[in-house]
BALO-831852 format. One line per 5 residues: number of its first residue (from 1); their letters; for each residue y, z, x of C-alpha. Coordinates in nm, 4 decimals, padded with zeros to 6 digits. Each point is the difference from the previous one (the first is absolute). Last residue first. Layout:
<nodes>
NUM	A	Y,Z,X | ...
</nodes>
This chain:
<nodes>
90	YLNGP	02.9285,01.4650,-02.3541 | -00.1320,00.0940,00.3186 | 00.2082,-00.2255,00.3226 | 00.1723,00.3735,00.1551 | -00.4084,00.0727,00.1775
85	KITHI	-00.1091,-00.3096,00.1445 | -00.3228,-00.1467,-00.2096 | -00.3447,-00.0841,00.1207 | -00.1425,-00.2874,-00.0708 | -00.3652,00.0083,-00.0032
80	RREPF	-00.1613,-00.3479,00.0928 | -00.3175,00.0519,00.1942 | -00.1127,-00.3221,00.0911 | -00.3963,00.0090,00.0005 | -00.1461,-00.0139,00.3040
75	PSLGT	-00.3753,-00.1121,-00.0176 | 00.1810,-00.2991,-00.1393 | -00.2528,-00.2209,-00.1985 | -00.1958,-00.3223,00.1187 | -00.3606,00.1204,-00.0814
70	FLANL	-00.0456,00.1074,00.3659 | 00.3047,00.1812,00.0452 | -00.1333,00.1766,-00.3697 | -00.2986,00.0510,00.2374 | 00.1264,00.1317,00.2821
65	QEPKL	00.1933,00.2600,-00.2159 | -00.2664,00.1177,-00.1701 | -00.1457,00.0315,00.3399 | 00.2811,00.2476,00.1557 | 00.2262,-00.2142,00.2091
60	EKVES	00.1469,00.1169,00.3326 | 00.3332,-00.0923,00.0597 | 00.2342,-00.1096,00.1813 | 00.3816,-00.0263,-00.0229 | 00.0528,00.2313,00.2886
55	KNKPW	-00.1410,-00.2593,00.1961 | 00.2394,-00.2890,-00.0829 | 00.0804,-00.2198,-00.2974 | -00.2752,00.0891,-00.2659 | -00.1169,-00.2757,-00.2355
50	RLSGN	00.1156,-00.0214,-00.3856 | -00.1910,-00.2582,-00.1218 | 00.0007,-00.3131,-00.1338 | 00.0587,-00.1905,-00.3718 | -00.2471,-00.2986,-00.1375
45	EYRKY	-00.3460,-00.1915,00.2241 | -00.1036,00.3296,00.1883 | -00.1141,-00.0829,00.3228 | -00.2989,00.2362,00.2278 | -00.1380,-00.1003,00.2794
40	LLIFG	-00.2806,00.2531,00.1240 | -00.1374,-00.0375,00.4471 | -00.2866,00.2079,00.0293 | -00.0010,00.1543,00.3914 | -00.3879,00.0101,00.1376
35	EDDWY	-00.3214,00.1242,00.0197 | 00.1177,00.4036,-00.0778 | 00.1177,-00.1643,-00.3111 | 00.3893,00.0228,00.0922 | 00.2991,-00.0727,-00.2693
30	LAKFR	00.2831,-00.2014,-00.0154 | 00.1798,-00.0651,-00.2731 | 00.2351,-00.2735,-00.0269 | 00.2994,-00.0962,-00.2120 | 00.1966,-00.2023,-00.2776
25	DNRSG	00.2602,-00.0418,-00.2533 | 00.2893,00.1648,00.2640 | 00.0963,-00.2300,00.1891 | 00.1268,00.1143,00.3291 | -00.3383,00.1470,00.1572
20	CFLFL	-00.1889,00.2112,-00.2060 | -00.2953,00.1658,00.1946 | -00.2678,00.2516,-00.1534 | -00.3198,00.2602,00.2306 | -00.3085,00.1080,-00.1825
15	SNNYL	-00.1301,00.2929,00.2149 | -00.3116,00.0864,00.0929 | 00.0656,00.1616,00.2753 | -00.0792,-00.3536,00.2393 | 00.4206,-00.0609,00.0661
10	DLGFN	00.1011,00.3596,00.0698 | 00.3719,-00.0087,-00.0309 | 00.3293,00.0774,00.1858 | 00.1741,-00.1692,-00.2207 | 00.1900,-00.2592,00.2521
5	EAVVM	-00.2522,-00.0240,00.2455 | -00.3318,00.0510,-00.1680 | 00.1076,-00.1693,-00.3684 | 00.1208,-00.3138,00.2653 | -00.3161,-00.0382,00.1771
</nodes>
């Protein structure tokens, strides 16, 4: 019901829904297989994930991003680009 009510998405359309609580070292996945729901649980032994904090941060994952997530890598690598303000050039 969380998926349908909060995000307006169809639970039965061959999608995998991922949820993370307050501890970013584990997540649950929910999938409908035409007979019932499958619930998967993944916990990382080392490290944690950056996870969406609100509806605007929710993203659809590509298959390669999902594979990265299941193997313990972040599907959204952090970009580390620093901008230089005018006048601060040496």
